[in-house]
N, C-alpha and C positions, 0 to 999 in steps of 0.2 A: 642450637636456638640461642640466639642470644640472651641473655638472664635480665632478669626484671630490676628495678631497683629494690636494693636490700631493703628484704620484708615484707613487699607489696606486690601483688599479683594482677595481670593484665588479662581483660577480658576480650576478644571479639567475635561477636553475636550476629548471626544472620538469622531475622524471625521471619523466616518465610510461611505461605500461607499454610502447608503440611505441617512441615518440621522446625524446630529452631536448633541451629547447630551453634555449639559454643565450644571457641577454643580458648583456653587458657594457659598462659605461663605464667609459674609456678615457681617462686626461690628456690632454689637446692635441686630441682628437677632437670635433668638433662634435657628432656624432651618435654613440647607442649603437652599438652591433654586435650581431647575431646568427648564430646557429649553431645548426644543427639535426644531431643525431646519433642513429644508431641505438641504442636505450637496452641493446641486449644485441649486440654484435658483437666476440665473443670471438677472432677471429682478427687482429681490429686492436689492442683497447685491453681493460682490465681491467675499467675504471670510465667510463661514458661523463660522468655531470659532473667527474669527475676530466680526463678527456680534453677537455673542452671547456675548462677554466680551463689547462690547461698549453697549448693551442694560442694561447691569446688572449694567455700569458704571455709566451709564445716571440715575438710578434709584436710586442709591446710593450718586450721588453727586448731585442729583437734579437739572441737567440743562442738554441742549441739545449736545448732541456730534455730528456733523455733520457728513455723512458717508465718505464726500471729507477729512474730516480732520484727522490727526493722533491720535492715543487712548493715551491718557495721563499716564503716568506710575506712575506717585505719589502716587496713590492710590491702588495699585497691589505691595501685597507680592510677589507670584509667581504663575506661572501658568505650569501646567503639562498637557501635551497633547499626545494622542496616536492617530494615522493616519492610515490609507487605502490606502494613497497615493502612496505607494512602491506596497503593495497587488494588486491593481488595474491595476497599469502601467504592471505588470509582468500577470495579468489575460489577461488583454486585450490587449499584446504586442505594450504599447506605451512609451516603455522607451527610453532610449537615443541611437543614432546609434553608436554601439560597433564596433570593432575587436578582433580578438583573435590573440595572439602572441604565437605560440607553436612549440616544437623541431620538427626538420624535421625527417618525417617518421610517425607524429602522427597529420595531419592536421586535419583527422576526429575523432579524439579521443573522443570530445564531442557529435558529430552526433550518434556515434555507442555506446557509452557509455558502458553498461555491456551487450547490445544486445539484452534483452529481451524485448519483446513486451508488452504494458500496458494492451491490452483487447485481450486475447486467443482465442478469437470467431471473433476477428474484420478482415474480410479479406482484408479491406480496411488498415489494420494496421495504424492507426490514431497513430501520434506522434506529441508531441506539436513541433512547429517550433525553430530552433536554434534564441537565442538571439542574437548573433552575423552576420553581414552580411558579412564582410570578414576574410579570415583568412591569415597570414602568418607563412611561416615557418623559424624559427631562426637556422642558420647553429650553432650547438652546442652538445655536448653530454657529459654528468655527468655518469659514471660507478659506480654502489653500486659494492662493493666488499666484498662478502660474507666472514665469519671469516675462513673458512677453505683455501680461496684462498690467503691469504695474503700473504705467503710465496712462491707460486709457479708462480706469475703473473711476466710478464714483468716490470722488475724494471727499463726500460727509463723512464715510467710514474709514476711520484710520487704520493704515497698514501695521502691523505689527510682527517687529521679526522672531520667528519662532525657535525654539531649541536646537533645530535641525538648520538655523540659516533660512531656512523658507518664509515667505512673508504669508503671512492671514489677516481675513478681517473676520470680527466678532461681529459678525450679520443680526446675529439673537444674543443677547447678552442672557446668562444664565439665573433663570425665573425661580429664585427661591421659595418666593411665597406660595409657589402654585404646588411647589417641590414638596414643601414639608407637611402637610396632610398624605399625601401619596404615602410618604417614610412612615408616618402615623399608624395609616392604615396597615402595613406590612406587622407593625411591631404588635398590632391586637390579633392579626392572625397568626403570632409565635414566630413570624419569621425575623430574625435580628440581625441575619448575615448579607452581605450586602456585594454583589459583582458590578464593576462601573466600566462601563464603554463608551466613550462619546467619540465624535468624530473627529478626528486630526489630533485629538488629544497626545499621541505622539510627539508633536511641535509645540503644541500648548496645551499643556496639563492643568492650568489652571481652574477650567471650570469642573472637573476632576476632583482636582484637591479641595474646593469648594464643597462639594457632594459628600467628600469625605466627613469634612469639620463639621459639616449641617448633621451627617449621619451619626457621629460620635456623640453630638450634643444632646440626641434624642437617645441614646442607651442602644446603638446597635452594638454588637458584641465583636464583629468582626467587618472590614471592608477591605477588598482586595480590587486595587486599582489599575486598570491596564496600564496605563501610563507608567505608574511604577514598577511594575512587574517586568514588563517589556516595551521599552520605548522604541518601538520600530514600528515602520509604516504597515498597514494593512489589518482593517478595523477587525476582521473576521477572524484569524488565528488569535491576536491578541486578547478579545473579548474572550474568545473558547477559553486562552489561557488563565484570563482573571475569574472566570467562573470558577475553572477547576481548583484555582488556587482557595476561592470563597467556599466550594465545595468538600474541600479536604482538608485546608490548615484548623479549622474546629476541630474535626476528627483528629488529626495528628497531636494536636495540643494537649486534648482531654487524655490520650493515650499518654504522653510523654509525663505529663503532670501525675499521673496515675504511677508511671515507673520511677519518678523521681522521689516520690512520697517513700516509697518503701525503704528509703536508704535514712539513717539516723541523722546525718547531717544534710539531707539532701543533696544538692551540687557544691555544696560550701566547701567541702574538702576533696571531693574527687572529680575528677574532668573527665566528662562525659561527652562526646563527639559522636555525630551521628552521620550516616553517608547519603550524599546527594546523588543526583542523576548523572550527576556532571563526573562523576570520580572524584570528587572532593569532599572532605567533613566538614561539619558546621556544627556549631553549639546547637542548645536548644532554642535559644533566642530567635535563632536566624534559620532555624530549619521549618520550611514552609511547603506547603501541600504541591503546587507546582514543579518543586526541585525534589519531592520525594519519590515520584511515580517507579525511577528504575532502581530505587534505593538498593534492593537486594542485588539484581542482576549486576548494577555498578561495581559491586565488590569482588563478583568473580574476574569482570575483565581486568581492575587492579591488580587482582591476585594472581592471574597467568602472565600479565605482561611485566611485572616488577619481578617475577622469580625464574621464567622461562627465555626471556628476551634477554639475547647477548650472555645471558650466564650458560642455556645448554644448546642455543642456535642461535645464529646470525641472521637466520631468514625471516620474513615478517610471517607473523603467526595470522589463523585463523582458531579466534575463540569458539568452542563447539561446548555448549551447556546443556544436556539431554536430560530433561526433566520427566516429570509423568506426563502431564497433559499437552506440554510444548517444549520448545529447543530455543534457546537462542544461539545467535552467531554475530561474531564481531570480529575487529581485525584491529592488530597493534603493527607499528611498522615503528617504535622508536618514541611516537608521540600518541596521547589520545586521540582517536579519531571521534569529532564531535559534529552533529547536525544542530541546528537552532530551530528544527520544527520536525514536531514526530506526532503520530496517531497512535494513541492507547485506549481502547477500550471504548472506542468511538468518539475519543475527545480529541482535540488538536490542541497540542501546547508546544508554545513557541517560547522556548528558553534553554541555554545551553545546555546539550545533555549527549551521554554518548551513545556512539551510534549502535545501536544493538537491535536486530531484524530477527524478529519470532516467526517461527513456523508451526502450525497446529499438527507437530507429531510428535510424540514420545512414546515413553512404556506403555501408557495407557490408553493408546490410540487403538478404533476398533478395527479389526479384520473382517473383511464382508470377501465374499465374491458375488460379481454382479455382472452379467451380461458379457460372461465368458473371460472376466479379468479381476485380478487381483486388486482390490484396494484397501488402504492403510487410511484412516481418518478420513476428514478432519473429527469427528466426533470421537470423543474419549468417555471410557468406561467409569473415570473418577476414582477417587479413592474409596467410595462406598457406592455399588456394591463394591467395585473394582476386578480386576482380571479374573478369570475362572480357577485360578491357582490360589485366590483369597480366601475361597471357600464360604463365600456370601452369595453363589448364584448369579455371579457375572458373567459378562460374555468375553471371547477370544479376544485378545490385544496382544500386542507387542510382547510384552513380558512374557505370557505366555507362549508364544514361540521362541523364545529364548529359552525359557526353561525347557522345554522339548529338545533344543537341540545343545543343551548342557553348557548353555554360557550363564544361566545362572544356577547354582548350586546349591539345593537346600540345605545341606550341612552346614553351609556357611551362613546363610540366611536367617534372620529372628524368626524363632516358632511363637506367633502371635495372632496365629488362626484361629478360625473355629469357637464353638460356642463361650469356651472358657480362656480364649486366647492364648493357647499353648500349644497349638498345633503347627506342624512345618505346613510349606508350600505343597499345593494339593496338585501332585504330576500325574494321580491316575484318572482324577475328574479332567484336567487337561489334555490328557491325549484320548480321553473317550471323545470329548467334542472335536477333537482334529478328527477323529475317525468317523465321525458323522459328517465333518465336512469333506473327508476325501471322498467319502459315497457321494457325494453330490458333484463334487469336482469331476472326477473318474466317470462319472455315469453322462456327464456335460461332454467330456471330453470324446466318448465312445461314442456319441452322437452326434460327433462332428468329425470322426474318422475313426471308423472302427478298427482301426490297426494303430489306435493310438496306444502306448504305454500307461500304467496306471501310476497315479503318484504316490509316494509313500507318505505316512505321516511327516515325515523329516525334511522331505521334499519341499513340502507344502509350508511347512514352517520356516524354512530356508527360505522360501520364494517369498513369505510377505516380511521376513527381515529386509531380504534386497528391497523390495519395495518400499518399504519404511525408510530406507538409507538412501534410496534416490528420490523420495521427500524431503529428504533434509539435505541432499546437495545442492537441490535448486535453488535455495534461498543463498546459500553459501557461494554458490558460481555468479549469481545477482550481486550480491555485496563486493566482489572481487573485479568483475570485470566489467561492473555498471562504472567503476571509477578509473578504466584503464590501466588493470593489473590482472597479470595472468595467475590463477588461483594456483598453475601447478608449481609456481615457484614459493608457494606457502610450506609452513609446516603447521600442522594439524595441533593445535593446543586443546586439549580433551577433559573436560572436568563432568560434576554432576552425577547422579546416583548411577545414571545408565547409560551414560556415554563410554564409557572406556570398552565396555561389548561390544560396541559398534565402529569402533574408532578406525580399526585398519581397512574395513571394508569402507567405509566413508573415504578414507584417503586414498586407497588406491582408485575410488572411483573419478576421484578428483586429480588424479594423475601426480600426487603426491609423495616425496619419498620419505617423510619422517612425521612422525606422531610422538607428541611430548603430554607426559601425564604426571600432574603433579602427585606429591606424595600425600598431599592433603586435598587429594583431586574431590572426595565426597565432598569435603567443606571449605571448600576453597573460596567462595561468596564470605564465609565468615573470616577465614584466613586473611584474603585481601583489605580486610577492615584496618586490620592492624598494618598494613604497608601503605595506605593514605595520607596523604596529606589537608590539612584544612585551608580550604580556598572561599577566596572573596572575590567578587565580581563588580563591574561596575561597566555601564553603557550608557551611550547617548549617541540620539540620532544627529546625523551631521551630511547634509545635501551639498553635495557640491561637486565641481569636475575636480579629478585628480589633476592637477596642474601646480605649480611654483606658488602661485599666488595662495592657494590652501594651504600651503603647508606650515606657514607660521600659524594658523586656526588649528590643524589639525595636531599638532605640537602642544599647544595652548591646552585643546580640551584632553590630550593624552595625561597630561601632567597634571591636571586637576583629578581627573579619575583617578589616576595612579595614588593620589594623596589620599584622595578616600578611601581606596582599598587598603591602603598600608594603615591609615588611622583603626581600621574595624579591625586589624590581624592585631597591632599593637594595644587596641583595648581589650585583647584574650590572651595578653603577656607576651607575645612573639617581639623577638627583639630586632633590630634592622639589621643584622647579620643572618639571621634565620627566615629571612622573609627573600623571596624571591617574585620577580614579577614578568609578566608578559603585556606585549601591545598586541592588537589587531586592528585590522581596519577591512569593512567588509563592503567589499567591491562588486562591481558590475560593469558589463558594456552598457551604453547609452542605447535604449528603445529593448533592452531587454530585463527580463527579471531574475536571470538566473544569476546569483550573488556569490561569492567566493569569500568566505572568512580568511583574510590573508594574515600570519602571523608575521613579527617581524622577528628577521632570521639572524642578527647581529645586535648581541644584546648591550645595549649602553653606547650604541655608536647611532646616535638619531639621525644625524645628517648624512649617513652612508647608506642607507638601507631604502632600496628605490621600490615601494608595495608593488607598483603599476607592472615592474618585471617580473616580479614572483606571481601577481595574477597571472599576467599573460602565459606562464610556464603553467602555473595549476591548470588555467583554463584550458591551454592545446593538452596538457596531460590526462584531461576527464573527460575532455569533450573532442577531440583530434584536430582541432582547427584552432586559429586568432583569428578576429575579425579586423581586419584593415582599414584605417582612415575611419576609425567610432571611437569618442571620447570614451574614457572609463571614469565610471563615477561612483562619490563615496556615498556609500549609506549609513554607515554607523561607526562610530568610535567605539572599540572596546577594552577594557583592561581585564587582567587574571592577576590575583595576588596569592602567593602561595605560601602559607607559612608550613615551614619543613619540621616535621614534630620526628619524634623519637620513635622510631620503626621497628617493627620484628624485625631480625636476623637470622639468615636463613643456618642453619647446624651442618658442617661438613662430615660425612661419614668416613670412617676408616676405611683403609683399601682392604677389598676383597680377600681372604684367605681361603683358599681352598676350593670344591665343588659346591654350587650352592646345594641346601637340604632341600631334597623333595619331600613334601607333607603327604603326598598320597598322587593315584592316578584316575582320572575320570574319565568317562567317553564321553567324547565331544566331536558334533557332527559338522562336517564342514562341507566342501562341494561333492568333494570325492569320494564320500562315505565316513564312517567314524574312525575317527582316532583316539588311541589311549592317550591321555594328554597328561603330561606332569603337571602338578598342584604345588605351588610355591606362594608363602607367605612373604610379602615387601618387608617386615619387619625384620627378617631372616637375612635378609640379601644384605651384600656391602657391595661398597663403589666398585666397581669394574667388573661386576658379576655378570656373565651373558649370556643368554637365556635362548637358545634356538626355539621357532614357533615349530610345531604347535605347542604353547603352553599357557598356562594359568596362573595370574599372579591374583591370589587375593590380597586387595588394601582395606584395612577395614572390613566394610559390610560391600565393599565394591567390587566389584570382578573385574579384570581385566583381559582380555580375550588376545594373544597374540599368535596371530593365525599362521597356518603354512606359508612358508616362503616369506618370513619375517624373521628379524631377531630383537629382543630386548636388551637391553644394556642398563644399568644401572648406575645412575652419574653422581658425579663428587654431593649431591646435594641430597639424594636418595630419590629421586626423581627416577621416571622410566622414560628412557627413549626407545620408540621401537624404529628401527628401520625396514624398509621395504624393500623386497627386489622387483625389478621389472618384470611383469610377465608378460607375455604377447597373447591378449585374450580372444583373438578371432575365433570367433564361433563360425561352423558350417550350420544349415539346415538339414537339421534331424527328420524332420516330419515334414508333412505337407499343409498341417494345419497349424494356426501360432500357439508357440507356447504360451498357457495363460500368466505365468511369471514376466517373461520379456515382453508379451502385450503390454502390461502395465508400465515397467521401466521406460519402452520405447516411448509409449504416452506421455510420459513425465519427459524424455529426453528431446522429442520434437516439438512440445510446450514450452517446454526450457527454451529450445532454440530461437522460437518464435519471439517470446517476451526478450529476449537478449537482443534480436535485431530489433525490437522494438524501444529498448532502452537506448542502444546505439542509436537510433534515429533523432529520439530527443534530445540525446546530450550533442550529436552534431549539426541539427538542423539550427536556423537563427532564426524562423518566422515567430511571432506569437501564437499563431494559431498552432503550428506543429510541437514547440517547445513546450509550452506553457497551456495551451487548452488541450493539448493532448487529441489535435482531429488528424487520427492517421491508425493504420493496422497494417501489420508485418505478417508474413504466412510461407508456409512452403509446400511444395507441388510436387507430385509425382511426374515421371516423364511422360504420362499423357495430358499432364494438365491437373489430373484431379487434385484435390485441395487435401491435404495430410495435416496439417495444423495450422490454425489460424488464432494469434494470442487475441484473448476480448478486448479489443480496444474499442471501437466504434461499432455499434451492431449493423448500421446500414451499411457498412464492408463486408460483412461475414457471410463468406461463401460467395460473395460478387467476382472477389478478384480470380476466382478461379475460370470464370467466362472470358475475362480478358487474357487470362494465360491461355487457354485452348484457341482464342482467335488469333491470338499472334503467332502459336504452335503451327495453325492451318494456314496463314497468311506467309510466312517466310519459308516454310517447309525445312527443304534442305540448304537454305540459303542461310541458315544460324551456324554461326563460329564461334569456337572457343575465344574469349575475348569480349563476346558482343553483350550489351546490355541494351534494353527496347525501353520505351518511352510510349505511353498511350492514355489519352484520357476520353476520347470521343464513345459517347454512349450507344453506336452501331458497333463499338469493337469491343463490348464487353462492360465500357464504365458505366458511373453512375451521373454525375452531372460534370463538366469542365472542370471547374476547381480542383475536383479530386483526380490528382495526375499519378499514375501506375506506372513504376520503376520495375522491369521484369529481367532477371538476369537465368539464362539458360546454362547450365553445368554439365562439362563434358568431363569423361573418363575412358582415356584411352581414345579420341575422337567420336566416343559414343553419347548421345543426349542421355543423362542419367536423372535429372531432376532439376526443379525450377526454382527460385526462390523469388518473392516479390514483395513492393512495399506500396501504400499508398496514401498519399499525402492532400490534406486540403490547403492548396495554396491561394493565401486569402488575395491576389490580384493574379489575373492571367489577360486583361482585357476585356475589350466588351465597351456596352455604351453607358455602362456608369462604374463610377471608381468601388472596388471590392467584387468587382463580376458576380452581382447578385442580382440584376437588374427585375424589378416586380414585372416590368411590362415587355420582356423579349416575347418575339413571336417567332423567331427564327434563330436556329442554333449558332450562327456567328454572329450574333448581337450578344453573346454571352461569352466571347472572349476566342482565346486560340483553341483550335479543334484539333487534335492529333491521334490519327487511327493508328498507325504505323510508324516509327522513326529509331533508327540505331543510336541512340544518345550515346553509347561507347562502341566504336566498332574496332575489334579485334587490338582491343586495349587503348585504345585513344579517343577522348573526350570529343567529340562532335560538337564545339562549341558555337561555331558558325551556324551549324545548321539549324540549332535547337534555338538560338536566337531571332533568326529570323522566322521560325514558326510561331515564337512568341511575342514577335514585334510586328508580324502582318498576319492576323488570325484571319481575315475574308477568305472566305473560298472563293477559285476562279469564278466562279460562275454567280458572284452576284455581283454590280457595278455599285460598290458602297465603301463607304472608308472607315471601319470600325476601329477604333483606337488599340493599340495593342496594348502588353503590360505595363503597367506604370511602376510596377518593383522587381524588372528585371535582375537584375543584381540579387536580391531576395529568391527568385525563383531558380537562378542557376545554384546557388548555395542550400539550398533544400536540395536539389537534383542530384547534387554531389552528395551531399547527407542521406539520401536514399539510396543512392549506389552503394556507399560505404555501408550501409545497415544490409545490404544483398551479402555485401561480401563478407560482413560477419557471421549472417548464417550461413554460407558457404564453405567458408572455415571451419564452422562448429559440424555442419554435418561430416564434412572429410575427416575430421577426427573421429567421428563414429563410425565411419568407413574403416578407418584404420582400426578401431578397436574390433567391431564384426564382421567386418567383409561387406563388400557392395551389394552380394547376393542377398544377404541376412536382411540389411539396413531396406534394401526395396520391398525384398517381401513384408517386411512388418510397416514399411507404407502403406501397402495393400491391408495387411490385416487389421491397423487402425479402423481405415474406413471402414471393414466389416465389423469392427466391434460396434462402431456407432450407429451402423445401420440395423444391428439387432436389438441396439436399446431403442432406437427410433421405431422400429416393429412392434416390441413388445407395449410400448406405450400407445399406438396405433390401435392395437387389440382392446387395451384396456379402456380406451377412451370411447369406442366403437361399443365396447359392452354398455358402458355408462350412458351414451347417450340413446341407444337403439331404443327406447321406451318413448323417445320424443321427437324422433325422425321418422321420415318415411322410411316404411321400407318397402325396398324395391325385390321385383321376382328372380333375381339370381345369386340368388345364396345367402350369406350370412352378412350382407352388407349394409351399411346404411347411408342416406343421404340427406343433405344438410343444404340449402337455400339460403343465401345472404347476402345482403347487398347494403350498400350505404351512399349517401350523395356529398360530392363537392360543394364547395360554396355556390359554385356557377351552375349546378344544377347535373353535375356529368355523373354516371353513376359506376359506383364499382361494384360489378356482380360476381359471386363465387358460389359455385354449386361444387361441395366439398363430398365427395363419397370416398367410405373407408369400407376396405374389406376387413372383417374383424377376423378371419382364417388365416388370411396371408399377412395381415398388417402392413395394407400396402395404403395409400391414399393418393386420389386423384383430385388436385385443385383446379377447376374447371372455371376460366374466368369471360368463358362467353355470355354475352350480352352487355358486355362493359362497354361503356358510351367509346365513340371513335376519338381519332386524335384531337387534342384541343388547340383554338386559336389563342395560346395562352403559354406559361413554361410550366405548368405544373403536369406534362405528360412525363411518365416514368419508365426509362428505360427497362428492358426485360429483366436485366441484371439486378435491378432492384427490389423487385417483386421477389425472385429467386432468396434474396438478401433478406427480406421481411419473413418469408416462409420458412426459412433455414432457423432464423431467430426466436421465431414462436414454436419449431420444434424441439427446439432446446430449452425454452423454457419448460414446455410441458413435460420434457422427460425427468426434468426437478433431480437428476443425479450428476456427479460433474463428469461428464463423458468427453472424448475429446470432438472437439468442434470440426468437423471435417466433410467431404465428400459424401463419407457415408451417409451421413443425415438426410440427404436428397436420394438416395437409392431407391427408398421403396416408394418414392414420391413422382408421380407424373405432374407436371406444372402443364396446362396448355392457356396460351393466353393469343386470343387473337389477332393477327397481324393488322394493323393499323387502326386499332386501340388505344387509348391514350396510357396503356400499361405496355404497349411496343409499337410504337410512334416510328414515321420516317426517319431517316438518318437528318432530315432539314429540320425538324421540331425542335422548339426550344424546349430544354428540361431541368432548368437551373431548378426549379419548385420540385419535381418529381422526387428528387432526393432529399429534399427537406422537407418537404409537405405530404406527400403521396404515399411515400413510405410510411409513414404514420397511419395514415387511414386503411392502406393495405392491412397491416398490422392488427387494427381494430376490428377488420371485418372477418381476419383469418381467427383471432382469438373468441369472437363473438360467436363465431360457427361452429368451435369447441366448446362454446357455454365455458371457458376457464375464468373472464373475469370479464366486467363493464368496459366501457371505452374509456381511454385515456384523452388526455388532453385533443389527441389527432393533430397536433402540429408541433414545431419548433420555433415559432415566432420570430423569425430572421430579422435583425435590424442591423442595417449598415447607416453610417454616414461620415461625411467627410467633406474635402474640398481638396482644389492641386497639390495641397502640400503634405497631407495625409489622410488614411481611411481607417475606420474601426468596425468590426465585424461582431457580434454576438448571438447567439440564441439564449432563449429565455425559456424558463421550466412552467410548469403548469401544476395539474391536480392528475393523478395518476386513479385510475379506475378501480372501485372496491370488489371484493370475489365473496366466493361462498363462506370464507371465515375471518375475513381480514377488510377492515378499513381502507381505503385509497390514502395513497399519502401527499401531501400537500406541498408544493413548492418545489418539486424534482424534475428532472431529464426524465424526461418516458420513453421507453421502448428504442427507437430507432437511434438515438443519440445521447452522448454520455459526457458533453461536454461541459469546463466550468466555466463558471461567469468570472470576471475580471473583483476584484475585491473592491469596493467602494470609494475606498481611499486613494487605490492606484488608479481608477478610473478618473477620479477628479486631479489628479496630480499630473495624469500623461493628456489628458483630451480637454478641449474648451467646455466643460459641462461643470454642472450643479446637480446632485442626485437627490431631489426631494421627498423619494418615498422608494424604497423597495422593500415587499413585505406580503403577506396572505392577504387573498381577495376572501375576506371573509365570508360565508356559507355559499360560495360558488360550487363547492360539492356536491352532486345529488344526493337528494335523500334518500333514504333507506334502511333495511335492519343491517347492513355496513354502509357505512356514507362514504361519496367518494372522495378525492381528495381536493383540496382549493386550488385554486388559481395563485397568480401573482399579480401585484400591481407593482410595475416601475415607472415613476416619473422623473425624466430628464429633464431640465433648463440647458439649453444651448446659451452658451457666452460670446459666439460670435456665429455669422451666416454660416452656414452649412447646408448639404443638400443629404436629407434621410429618406431611406426606401425602408419599407415595411413589406416583407413575404409572409402573409399567414394565414391561416384557415381556421374553420372552425368558428366563423364570426357569420355565419345564417344558421348553418345546422349545429345543434347541440351535440355535445359527446352522449353519447346514449348508456340508459340505464338498462339493469338485466335483472331480469326474474322478479321484475316488480319495483324495482329500484328509479328514482329519478331519474332523469340526466343532468350531467353538469351545466353550469351557466355555460353559455356563450362568451368569448373573448369579444374584443372592443380596443380600435384604437382611435385616439383624438388627440390633436393638436390646441394648444391652449393656446391662443395669437396675444401679442402685446397689450390689445385693446378689448381684451376677458373675454371674445369671443369662446365658445366650445365649437370646434370644427370635426365632423366623424370623417376619419380617412379612408374606411371600408377596411377589406382585408390586405389589399394589394395596391401602395402606391407607391409615387418618390414626389418629393414637396422641398422646397426650398423656404427654409425656416430663418427667421431672423434672431438676432441678438434679443435674449430673454424670453422668446417664445417656447412652452412647453409641452413636451410628449409625454402622454400617457397612453401607457399599453397595459390591458387586462387581460391576463391570458386565462383560455377556458380550466375548469373546474374537470374534475373526472367524474363518470357514470356510478350511480349508487348501486348496490346490490339487495335485492329482496324487498318482499312488503312489509311495509311496519307494522 
């Protein structure tokens, strides 16, 4: 290790939530020193980092430093620290009391966000709480002026050129007189910190600056301006970032102030730097909340990237940091991979930060056996009580499984357990708990197959570890493959306390050949602090087409920003020769929201680098295609200044001499039994030592497991490189029932494949609906068309695609060939509504059909009588656009463009003598269809990989087993529901069954009637919709597939366990829908509203029958508007229904949809509109013991004539309350004309609006639960 400055110590510290790691480089000592302390130990010290520094200085100086005295700084060269103070405050909601200051009309902007709910199967719709306590609305409004509007707007309000180059008008100046008493009122309530987000402040920040100035003059302690923190378009993430910063920065400043006060010279004579989320260091004065949330994990990324890449391998690295409750994964291939937006603890942060993905699986993840399968996490046992082996009465966790297998060696684990904190890990209690579990598991297996062999405790422990490994493999595959990289071409860089025990197994599962474990893997986040540089960033919005005429302005902005960051670094003492810079342009294709931050690749040659060419290359790498004849737009200019610091240097080891010394032998259990395994200490190994597996290497308190068929090599710098041999791991079926371990692993693998198909579709599509609103679903199916795995994308698609696949299978029969791809959207062929086009690919093996993959996406335009293909008044299917029952989109490998174009351009059926317009966006249709084909191909590739590993027979068997597993879960749920409702239901005379009648009315008076009969012995249910109204002369007829989707969604919500979503969910269920009813209409019926309206009402009826929750808004509030040049479509959230233990949630997408809302600033930037109001509709939720969620209010002014269509429900019949709870408020749609008339539009209408007229939509609230 490189020596410190003469006579001075260097400190690298990672203050984690549980432990604080301190690495010290002490003059005269050849090796750095390591210390691990409890982060919170008030009986012994006030602050763990200060305690670590104090102990090392005592040792170095040879004299006592009392805890009551200040730390001497004369012997400290520098301190670098990462801290979870910000992260913990955010997770635990223990930040500063803050208020939000926002443009009038947008008080609920951050609460509503993008409307999406975090977990689509959570009826409680649990969302993280707001960070702010109070909201004040500011009288001000800045209007963005689109280029085509510059010459036609009222000239009495002057145009102003904003920072981004866009024109704005200040239509309402900031009213400081009305704001002042509001700010004073906050101070009187004890709130002195403020987050400010005003509309379009990214380009016109003057109003935010004025608010800051006023607040400061009144005595506010801290103000976070969205325009200063992240000057980028999109008000929601910018506002959330400001609120995070206001919430956390005072907490951080308070901690840092206390930390600094412990030194005798403060910061006067010691260099203290703090790690930011982007992997760069910052001084205390520039360390703020929104840049501190990934402070600790960022140190680990810096640590492995700077010590392993190129030094130990030339392969790109996957960082794998496994802790107690979660695991962080990241990637490094020569430069830090950053994202500009991420979500942490429910808060969106828009700022440059390392791309670190977290999965809820770690050493403390709970182990459970449910419904015949092993489940690991996401719940954690925590540090208290912890795993069983901690002697605190805890539950079984991954750590316990590792202890049983010998992966954790008690002799090398601190004896800190028991009442006196002096006992070792308790393997006896752990084994007893596993024995209890083994009896339960083996009893279950015998009930399924009397000849099934019993599983030993070791088999069970290894099974849980394998399931945990697969859980952690999923985010790694997603991190790499969603960006176009092959996971197998990487090396696994493993660190963290538990990671090295799992490294070989995870690498093998991912197809990797190399594992790298740093010698300081247990404290690599701390060590990484000493390898980082100081970073200053500056960014400015710039809205322009990337073209020669914009280059001069781009260069001017780059020069100005570079000057700013250099000046900041020079203020910190960096000389010019120690400063390097990077410049970026944030670019996107016109008409998309997918921007890529492009870094200049040729340093110093400003004229020679083509950002656009680099953008196209990166776009094609990540998304698989490029858009021809599409402008490339500049969004932002960004620069990064790097002050190169005096970093730690690795110490080379002496070459190994002789054989490595074995410290002892320990029994370790691998898949083929117990192995007498040698144990080595890393400190006693030399450069070049080779250890064949199985072996154990102790690295401090960290255990490295070198599995059989692997070998570990000690590198020149003392790191461990493990090479894995390729093993053909094909497994044959040994038993006729599912292996309970493999069942869980295949569940993960199948779901992971469906998820990756979805990411491929999102990447390769070009339409807003699919790429940005995420209105799509992907799934894989068995050879009979039964659903195996459906990634949880849009609920109304769930389970419905199986009908399409089976219809195609029956239709084509033996006429399916390798290389064929099918397309369909017709309701009678298993479709939902025409815009949802399904692409199905049959897959063959040796000429035999073995499985299907399919993807369904909402195409915003497929023809029909109105733009957007969502006509409110359609009466027949051909009025809604192209209707395709069966067509080979690809035949024997050849894309049938001519045939599909004809179907999309001429949608009328032959029997109708009318001319209905075809698709108005044909090229978008073709591009998205190709993207769906690509998504299917990705799924095929991944399943074939699975077959290569396990064999076709096994994979197909588990396609069946996972469905049986889901069936069992639903049966158990139905039995428990039957018992719960039996006292309230009418008993029939045919055994232990209960029958419940439920019905509800559509706004036109048509009835959805359900007779639900549940057999509590068999766990079966019959959903009989007899009594439902006939087909309607309107468009809210719902195809049978929509009803099936609603039922499967409800069942999955009621199970309330993370079971796979597949055909098995419907196996214990019979659904009877009378032919000719509006839930099973003829093939002529219009259906566009069935998918988006009736599906919600079916869901309400089913959930009411189960007495699960009150009715939600029962509508998707579909809005479309446009003219011959453009079209726009959105669905608007409302209130969710309350339940027996929860209030409904306000302003969310409910049940059968979860698509996102366009950000208000993007909305106004892209379309000729002015959004006057978007917020909660107060008191629209039904009253009750638990109140229903409130609906939303959306007011849109149109700035030029357009055709507006609204398709909505619950405008006549209110969302019902339950158990005495009151109904939610009905929705309403109004048009406010230019002569100030308020015109009620009804639930379904199309209207031509004029410039200046305002559409007001009030969405329904949710029903209440229980009497007050």
